[in-house]
C-alpha positions as CSV (number, residue, x, y, z in Angstrom):
1,M,-12.2,7.3,-18.4
2,S,-12.2,3.5,-18.3
3,A,-10.4,2.0,-15.4
4,T,-8.8,-0.7,-17.5
5,R,-8.3,0.7,-21.0
6,P,-5.2,2.9,-21.4
7,A,-5.9,6.4,-22.5
8,P,-3.9,8.0,-25.3
9,G,-0.4,8.8,-24.1
10,E,-0.7,6.6,-21.1
11,W,2.0,4.2,-22.2
12,A,4.4,7.2,-22.8
13,D,3.6,8.4,-19.3
14,R,4.3,4.9,-17.8
15,L,7.6,4.7,-19.6
16,G,8.6,8.2,-18.5
17,L,7.8,7.5,-14.9
18,A,9.6,4.1,-14.9
19,A,12.6,6.0,-16.4
20,L,12.4,8.6,-13.7
21,A,12.4,5.9,-11.0
22,A,15.5,4.3,-12.7
23,I,17.3,7.6,-13.0
24,T,16.6,8.5,-9.4
25,I,18.0,5.1,-8.3
26,A,21.1,5.7,-10.5
27,I,21.7,9.1,-8.9
28,V,21.0,8.1,-5.3
29,A,22.4,4.5,-5.1
30,P,26.1,5.6,-5.4
31,R,25.5,8.2,-2.7
32,V,24.0,6.1,0.1
33,A,25.4,3.2,2.0
34,G,22.7,0.8,0.8
35,F,22.7,-1.4,3.9
36,T,21.6,-1.0,7.5
37,T,21.4,-3.5,10.3
38,D,18.0,-4.5,9.1
39,S,19.4,-5.0,5.6
40,D,22.0,-7.4,7.0
41,A,19.4,-9.3,9.0
42,Y,17.3,-9.8,5.8
43,L,20.4,-11.0,4.0
44,D,21.1,-13.5,6.9
45,V,17.6,-15.0,6.4
46,A,18.1,-15.2,2.6
47,A,21.5,-16.9,3.1
48,N,19.9,-19.5,5.4
49,L,17.2,-20.1,2.7
50,L,19.9,-20.7,0.1
51,A,21.7,-23.0,2.4
52,G,18.6,-25.1,3.0
53,R,18.1,-24.1,6.6
54,G,14.6,-22.6,5.9
55,L,13.3,-19.3,7.3
56,T,15.7,-19.0,10.2
57,Q,17.9,-16.3,11.7
58,T,21.5,-17.2,12.7
59,V,22.0,-13.7,14.2
60,V,19.8,-13.2,17.3
61,D,19.6,-10.6,20.0
62,F,21.1,-11.7,23.2
63,W,17.8,-12.0,25.1
64,R,16.4,-14.5,22.5
65,P,16.1,-18.1,23.8
66,G,18.3,-19.9,21.3
67,L,20.3,-19.9,18.1
68,P,19.3,-20.4,15.4
69,D,15.9,-18.8,15.8
70,P,12.8,-19.1,13.5
71,L,12.1,-16.0,11.4
72,G,9.2,-14.0,13.0
73,M,10.5,-10.5,13.7
74,W,9.7,-9.7,10.0
75,P,7.4,-11.4,7.5
76,P,9.1,-13.5,4.9
77,L,8.5,-12.2,1.5
78,Y,11.4,-9.8,1.1
79,P,14.0,-12.4,2.2
80,L,12.3,-14.9,-0.1
81,A,12.6,-12.5,-3.0
82,V,16.3,-11.8,-2.2
83,A,17.0,-15.5,-2.0
84,G,15.2,-16.1,-5.3
85,L,17.3,-13.5,-7.1
86,A,20.5,-14.8,-5.5
87,G,19.5,-18.3,-6.6
88,L,19.7,-17.0,-10.2
89,G,23.4,-16.1,-9.7
90,V,23.2,-12.5,-8.4
91,P,25.5,-12.1,-5.3
92,L,23.6,-11.9,-2.1
93,A,24.2,-8.3,-1.1
94,P,23.6,-6.8,-4.6
95,A,20.5,-9.0,-4.8
96,G,19.1,-7.3,-1.6
97,R,19.5,-3.8,-3.3
98,L,18.3,-5.0,-6.6
99,V,15.0,-6.3,-5.2
100,A,14.4,-2.8,-3.8
101,M,15.4,-1.1,-7.0
102,L,13.2,-3.2,-9.2
103,G,10.4,-2.7,-6.6
104,L,10.7,1.1,-7.0
105,V,10.5,1.0,-10.8
106,A,7.5,-1.4,-10.7
107,F,5.9,0.7,-7.9
108,A,6.1,3.7,-10.2
109,L,3.9,2.0,-12.7
110,A,1.4,0.7,-10.1
111,F,1.2,4.1,-8.3
112,H,0.6,5.8,-11.6
113,A,-2.3,3.5,-12.3
114,L,-3.7,4.3,-8.8
115,A,-3.3,8.1,-9.4
116,R,-5.0,7.8,-12.8
117,R,-8.0,6.4,-11.0
118,A,-7.9,9.2,-8.4
119,G,-7.8,12.1,-10.8
120,G,-6.8,11.7,-14.4
121,R,-3.6,12.1,-16.4
122,S,-2.1,15.3,-15.3
123,L,-2.7,14.6,-11.6
124,A,-1.2,11.1,-12.0
125,L,2.0,12.4,-13.6
126,V,2.6,15.1,-11.0
127,A,1.7,13.0,-8.0
128,T,3.8,10.0,-9.1
129,G,6.8,12.2,-9.9
130,L,6.6,13.9,-6.5
131,V,6.4,10.5,-4.8
132,L,9.4,9.1,-6.6
133,L,11.6,12.1,-5.9
134,G,10.8,12.2,-2.2
135,P,14.1,11.7,-0.3
136,G,12.7,8.8,1.8
137,M,11.4,7.0,-1.2
138,A,14.6,7.5,-3.2
139,Q,16.7,6.1,-0.4
140,A,14.4,3.1,0.0
141,G,14.7,2.3,-3.7
142,A,18.5,2.3,-3.3
143,T,18.8,0.4,0.0
144,A,18.3,-3.3,0.8
145,W,14.9,-2.7,2.6
146,S,11.5,-4.2,2.1
147,E,9.6,-0.9,1.7
148,T,9.4,-0.7,-2.1
149,L,8.3,-4.3,-2.4
150,Y,5.6,-3.7,0.2
151,L,4.4,-0.6,-1.5
152,L,4.4,-2.3,-4.9
153,L,2.2,-5.1,-3.7
154,L,-0.1,-2.8,-1.6
155,T,-0.6,-0.4,-4.5
156,G,-1.1,-3.1,-7.1
157,G,-3.7,-4.7,-4.8
158,L,-5.4,-1.4,-4.3
159,V,-5.7,-0.7,-8.0
160,A,-7.1,-4.2,-8.6
161,T,-9.5,-3.8,-5.7
162,I,-10.7,-0.4,-6.8
163,D,-11.3,-1.7,-10.3
164,L,-13.4,-4.5,-8.7
165,A,-15.4,-2.0,-6.7
166,R,-16.0,0.2,-9.7
167,A,-17.1,-2.5,-12.1
168,P,-20.6,-2.1,-13.5
169,R,-21.6,-5.3,-11.8
170,P,-18.9,-5.9,-9.1
171,S,-20.5,-9.0,-7.6
172,A,-20.4,-10.6,-11.1
173,A,-16.6,-10.0,-11.5
174,P,-14.5,-13.0,-12.5
175,V,-13.5,-15.0,-9.5
176,A,-9.9,-15.2,-10.5
177,A,-9.6,-11.5,-10.9
178,A,-11.1,-10.9,-7.4
179,A,-8.9,-13.5,-5.8
180,G,-5.8,-12.0,-7.5
181,A,-6.7,-8.5,-6.1
182,G,-7.0,-9.9,-2.6
183,L,-3.8,-12.0,-3.0
184,L,-1.7,-8.9,-3.8
185,L,-2.9,-7.3,-0.5
186,G,-2.2,-10.5,1.4
187,L,1.3,-10.7,0.0
188,A,1.9,-7.1,1.0
189,A,1.0,-8.1,4.6
190,D,3.5,-11.0,4.2
191,T,6.1,-8.3,3.4
192,R,5.4,-5.9,6.3
193,Y,3.1,-6.7,9.3
194,I,1.4,-3.3,9.0
195,G,-0.3,-4.6,5.9
196,I,-2.5,-7.0,7.9
197,G,-4.5,-4.1,9.3
198,L,-5.3,-2.9,5.7
199,V,-7.0,-6.1,4.6
200,P,-10.2,-5.7,6.7
201,L,-10.2,-2.0,5.8
202,A,-10.2,-2.8,2.1
203,A,-12.9,-5.5,2.7
204,A,-15.1,-2.9,4.3
205,L,-14.6,-0.5,1.4
206,L,-15.6,-3.3,-1.0
207,W,-18.7,-4.0,1.1
208,G,-19.5,-0.3,0.9
209,A,-19.2,-0.5,-2.9
210,R,-21.8,-3.3,-2.8
211,V,-19.4,-6.1,-3.7
212,R,-21.0,-9.3,-2.6
213,G,-21.2,-13.0,-3.2
214,R,-18.5,-15.0,-5.0
215,A,-16.5,-12.0,-5.9
216,L,-16.1,-10.9,-2.2
217,A,-15.5,-14.5,-1.1
218,A,-12.8,-14.9,-3.7
219,W,-11.2,-11.6,-2.8
220,S,-11.3,-12.5,0.9
221,A,-9.8,-15.9,0.3
222,G,-7.0,-14.5,-1.8
223,A,-6.1,-12.0,0.9
224,A,-6.4,-14.4,3.8
225,L,-4.4,-17.3,2.5
226,P,-0.8,-15.9,2.6
227,I,-1.6,-14.1,5.9
228,A,-3.0,-17.2,7.5
229,L,0.0,-19.4,6.4
230,W,2.4,-16.9,8.0
231,L,0.4,-16.4,11.2
232,A,0.2,-20.2,11.6
233,H,4.0,-20.4,11.2
234,N,4.4,-17.8,14.0
235,L,1.9,-19.6,16.3
236,A,3.8,-22.8,15.9
237,A,7.2,-21.2,16.4
238,F,6.5,-18.6,19.1
239,G,3.0,-19.2,20.3
240,R,2.1,-15.7,19.0
241,P,0.7,-14.7,15.6
242,L,2.9,-11.7,15.1
243,G,6.3,-13.3,15.9
244,P,8.4,-13.2,19.1
245,A,7.5,-11.0,22.0
246,L,9.3,-7.7,22.3
247,A,9.9,-5.5,25.3
248,P,6.6,-3.8,26.2
249,G,6.5,-0.1,25.5
250,A,6.0,2.6,28.1
251,R,5.2,5.6,25.9
252,S,2.2,7.8,26.5
253,F,-0.2,8.8,23.7
254,A,1.3,12.3,23.7
255,A,4.8,10.9,23.3
256,V,3.7,8.7,20.4
257,A,1.9,11.6,18.7
258,S,4.9,13.9,19.2
259,G,7.3,11.3,17.8
260,L,5.2,10.7,14.7
261,A,4.8,14.5,14.2
262,G,8.6,14.9,14.5
263,T,9.3,12.4,11.8
264,L,6.4,13.4,9.6
265,R,7.6,17.0,9.5
266,W,10.9,15.9,7.9
267,E,9.3,13.3,5.6
268,F,6.4,15.5,4.3
269,L,7.5,19.1,4.5
270,P,10.2,21.1,2.7
271,Y,13.4,21.6,4.7
272,A,12.8,25.3,5.1
273,L,9.5,24.5,7.0
274,A,10.6,21.3,8.7
275,R,13.5,23.0,10.5
276,L,11.2,25.4,12.3
277,P,9.0,23.6,14.8
278,W,6.6,26.5,15.2
279,V,6.0,26.5,11.5
280,A,6.2,22.8,10.9
281,L,3.3,21.8,13.1
282,P,0.8,24.2,11.5
283,A,2.1,23.1,8.1
284,L,1.4,19.4,9.1
285,A,-2.0,20.5,10.2
286,G,-2.4,22.0,6.7
287,V,-1.4,18.7,5.1
288,A,-4.1,16.9,7.2
289,V,-6.7,19.5,6.2
290,A,-5.7,19.1,2.5
291,A,-5.9,15.3,2.8
292,A,-9.4,15.6,4.3
293,W,-10.4,18.0,1.4
294,G,-9.0,15.4,-1.1
295,W,-11.1,12.8,0.7
296,R,-14.2,14.9,0.1
297,A,-13.3,16.0,-3.4
298,R,-12.7,12.8,-5.2
299,E,-14.1,9.3,-4.8
300,A,-10.9,7.3,-5.4
301,A,-9.0,9.7,-3.1
302,R,-11.1,8.4,-0.2
303,W,-9.3,5.1,-0.6
304,V,-5.9,6.6,-0.6
305,V,-6.6,9.0,2.3
306,T,-8.1,6.2,4.4
307,I,-5.2,3.8,3.6
308,A,-2.6,6.5,4.6
309,A,-4.4,7.4,7.8
310,V,-4.8,3.8,8.9
311,Q,-1.1,3.0,8.2
312,L,0.0,6.0,10.3
313,A,-2.4,4.8,13.1
314,L,-0.9,1.3,12.9
315,V,2.6,2.8,13.0
316,G,1.7,4.7,16.1
317,L,0.2,1.5,17.7
318,A,3.5,-0.4,17.0
319,V,5.6,2.4,18.4
320,W,3.4,2.6,21.5
321,G,3.3,-1.1,22.0
322,T,7.0,-2.0,22.1
323,G,9.9,-0.4,23.9
324,I,12.5,-0.7,21.0
325,N,10.5,0.8,18.1
326,E,11.2,4.4,17.3
327,P,8.9,6.4,14.9
328,H,11.7,7.1,12.4
329,G,11.3,7.9,8.7
330,R,11.1,4.3,7.5
331,Y,7.9,3.7,9.4
332,T,6.1,6.8,8.1
333,L,7.4,6.4,4.6
334,V,4.7,3.9,3.8
335,A,2.1,6.7,4.1
336,W,4.1,9.2,2.0
337,P,2.8,8.1,-1.5
338,F,-0.9,8.1,-0.4
339,L,-0.8,11.4,1.5
340,T,1.0,13.0,-1.4
341,L,-1.7,11.8,-3.8
342,A,-4.4,13.0,-1.5
343,V,-2.9,16.5,-1.2
344,C,-2.4,16.7,-5.0
345,A,-6.0,15.7,-5.5
346,A,-7.1,18.4,-3.0
347,A,-4.9,21.0,-4.7
348,D,-6.3,20.0,-8.1
349,A,-9.9,20.2,-6.9
350,G,-9.2,23.6,-5.3
351,L,-7.7,25.0,-8.5
352,A,-10.7,23.7,-10.4
353,R,-13.1,25.4,-8.0
354,V,-11.1,28.7,-8.2
355,F,-10.4,28.9,-12.0
356,G,-12.9,26.5,-13.5
357,A,-12.4,26.2,-17.2
358,S,-10.9,29.7,-17.6
359,S,-7.7,30.4,-19.5
360,R,-5.9,30.8,-16.2
361,A,-6.6,27.3,-15.0
362,R,-3.7,25.6,-16.9
363,P,-1.0,28.2,-16.0
364,A,-2.1,27.9,-12.3
365,R,-1.8,24.1,-12.4
366,V,1.6,24.3,-14.0
367,A,2.8,26.9,-11.4
368,A,1.5,24.7,-8.6
369,A,3.2,21.6,-10.0
370,A,6.5,23.5,-10.5
371,L,6.4,24.8,-6.9
372,A,5.8,21.3,-5.6
373,F,8.6,19.8,-7.7
374,A,11.0,22.6,-6.6
375,C,10.3,21.8,-2.9
376,V,10.7,18.1,-3.3
377,G,13.8,18.5,-5.5
378,V,15.5,20.8,-2.9
379,G,14.7,18.2,-0.2
380,L,16.3,15.4,-2.3
381,A,19.3,17.5,-3.1
382,R,19.8,18.4,0.5
383,F,19.5,14.7,1.5
384,L,22.2,13.8,-1.0
385,S,24.5,16.6,0.2
386,T,24.2,15.7,3.9
387,T,24.0,11.9,3.9
388,T,27.0,9.8,4.9
389,V,29.7,10.0,2.2
390,P,29.2,6.7,0.5
391,P,32.9,5.9,-0.3
392,A,33.8,6.4,3.3
393,A,30.8,4.4,4.5
394,A,31.5,1.6,2.0
395,L,35.2,1.6,3.0
396,A,34.3,1.4,6.7
397,R,32.0,-1.5,6.0
398,R,34.5,-3.4,4.0
399,Q,37.3,-2.8,6.6
400,A,35.0,-4.0,9.4
401,Q,34.3,-7.2,7.4
402,E,38.0,-7.7,6.7
403,A,38.8,-7.3,10.4
404,M,36.1,-9.8,11.4
405,V,37.5,-12.3,8.9
406,R,40.9,-12.0,10.5
407,L,39.6,-12.1,14.0
408,V,37.1,-14.9,13.9
409,P,38.6,-18.0,15.5
410,P,38.5,-21.5,13.9
411,G,35.4,-23.6,14.4
412,D,31.7,-23.0,14.0
413,S,30.7,-21.8,17.4
414,P,28.6,-18.6,17.5
415,I,30.3,-15.3,18.4
416,L,29.0,-12.6,20.8
417,S,29.3,-9.2,19.0
418,D,27.9,-5.7,18.6
419,H,28.2,-6.2,14.8
420,G,26.7,-9.7,14.6
421,H,24.9,-9.2,11.3
422,L,28.0,-7.9,9.6
423,L,30.1,-10.7,11.1
424,R,27.7,-13.3,9.8
425,L,27.8,-12.0,6.3
426,A,31.6,-11.6,6.3
427,T,32.5,-15.0,7.9
428,G,29.4,-17.2,7.8
429,R,29.5,-17.6,11.6
430,A,26.3,-17.4,13.6
431,A,26.3,-14.5,16.1
432,V,24.6,-13.3,19.3
433,Q,24.0,-9.6,18.8
434,V,24.2,-6.8,21.4
435,P,22.2,-4.0,19.8
436,P,22.8,-0.3,20.5
437,P,20.9,1.2,23.4
438,P,17.8,2.5,21.5
439,F,17.1,-1.0,20.2
440,R,18.0,-3.0,23.3
441,A,15.2,-4.7,25.3
442,R,17.4,-4.7,28.4
443,E,21.0,-4.7,29.6
444,F,23.3,-7.6,29.1
445,T,24.0,-9.4,32.4
446,A,26.2,-12.1,33.9
447,A,23.2,-14.5,33.5
448,D,23.3,-13.8,29.8
449,A,27.0,-14.6,29.6
450,R,26.5,-17.8,31.5
451,R,23.6,-18.9,29.4
452,W,25.4,-18.3,26.1
453,R,28.6,-20.0,27.3
454,E,26.5,-23.1,28.0
455,R,25.4,-22.9,24.4
456,G,29.0,-22.8,23.1
457,V,29.7,-19.1,22.8
458,T,33.3,-18.7,24.0
459,R,34.5,-15.7,22.0
460,A,33.3,-12.1,21.6
461,I,34.2,-9.5,19.0
462,F,33.4,-5.9,19.7
463,R,34.4,-2.6,18.3
464,A,37.0,-1.3,20.8
465,A,35.4,2.2,21.0
466,A,32.0,0.8,21.8
467,A,32.6,-0.5,25.3
468,A,30.9,2.4,27.0
469,S,27.6,1.8,25.1
470,L,27.5,-1.9,25.8
471,G,26.1,-1.6,29.3
472,P,27.7,-1.9,32.7
473,Y,28.5,-5.7,32.7
474,L,30.1,-5.8,29.3
475,A,31.9,-2.5,29.8
476,E,33.5,-4.0,32.9
477,R,34.4,-7.2,31.1
478,L,36.2,-5.3,28.4
479,S,37.9,-2.8,30.7
480,G,41.2,-4.7,31.2
481,G,40.9,-4.7,35.0
482,A,40.1,-7.5,37.5
483,G,37.5,-9.9,36.2
484,S,37.9,-8.8,32.6
485,W,37.7,-11.1,29.7
486,A,41.1,-11.9,28.1
487,L,42.0,-9.8,25.1
488,E,43.2,-12.2,22.4
489,D,43.7,-10.1,19.3
490,S,42.7,-6.7,17.7
491,V,42.4,-5.5,14.1
492,A,41.3,-2.2,12.7
493,G,39.5,-1.0,15.8
494,F,37.9,-4.4,16.6
495,A,39.0,-6.7,19.4
496,R,38.4,-10.4,20.2
497,Y,38.0,-11.6,23.7
498,C,37.8,-15.0,25.4
499,I,34.6,-15.1,27.5
500,G,35.8,-16.2,30.9
501,P,34.1,-17.0,34.1
């Protein structure tokens, strides 16, 4: 099969998978909240871009040195995409979700192209359908997150790079095509930092495919340019290429491996297996063995297995290196498509070895695909039945925003809050954020209160029921006893305080 010329029926396959992605979004989007704290942080940066303030954050964690703060915690491409769509007239919050939705539909096309190169038409249809129906992927496509944009750019870059490596004379490939393939991978790294580690890996795979000379130089330049520009920005702003320093981690290798296995079992296994630890761990080992078999069985599967393994290793490194990262599903989601494709390639190769060209080969493949879709479909159905009831979540979010509009005092001074990102979107005011304990580098202290008062922060807005989780100093300030901050007003479970000495 040619790597570039569509085979008969390929356009119908593409349209069908794009439709599947759109239908999945239409089903999932009304049933999930669509926004998290990270989503609101992205929207803050996009709002600053639209206001002409550049790549800055006007909601910062309380241990950051100042406000506003240059963007560096995340790469810039997703907020830039949201700002670009909002600049066309789409309201900011819907623009955040729409970028993710469009990203999932386009990713379906890119991943189908990758799967075609890994194993042909039937494998591509099954693998891409399974990937799109995975609960984590479906949620990412309906939530204002950067994952689908990252996976779109990464997969598109891989397809173009594989085509470059498989060309009859790869070193004679057009310079523009080689540079474009590298550029897609560089832009993926400017969407999520984890993509930086995949660029040298892809370069090594190209070298192994005997890509040399101008083609390799053009590919490398295309990949390096967007990454170099962003790393230079971070060096100038923070003195570090990967953004501001975070609290150092204290996890052991065993703790990191256990955390990754814990989230992988829910991301990659059917619920019936995932809920039983003594079954889930052997099942994960089976996934690893199947991926290794896929690596041996098909040439293009070597790319996807290697990409998946390196991404999981980089996730583990990030979790180990900082104290506020947890190995939750969003981190491991980036490996889900590639491991799924590898396991499908292994299953297809195994069935071919067992049945060959006999009359039982096709029914066996159909039965295996039906079983796989049943497992993934049950997982998606369970996710939709157990996730937060969206009308209640949306109502709570709207009520919180309305409360903040009523509570925020006149002026433009920043506000100290445990809901700083939501406050910023609701009122336009800058905020100093007190994150929940798992994401808090350290406890808020009297020194923090003095420092932010000197910078003009004189009011605090907290959810009244959250005092116990804010740490000893803030809990005492909000207690109503001696030395407490003065309570000025309260609305719908939120309270405003005057930050006193």
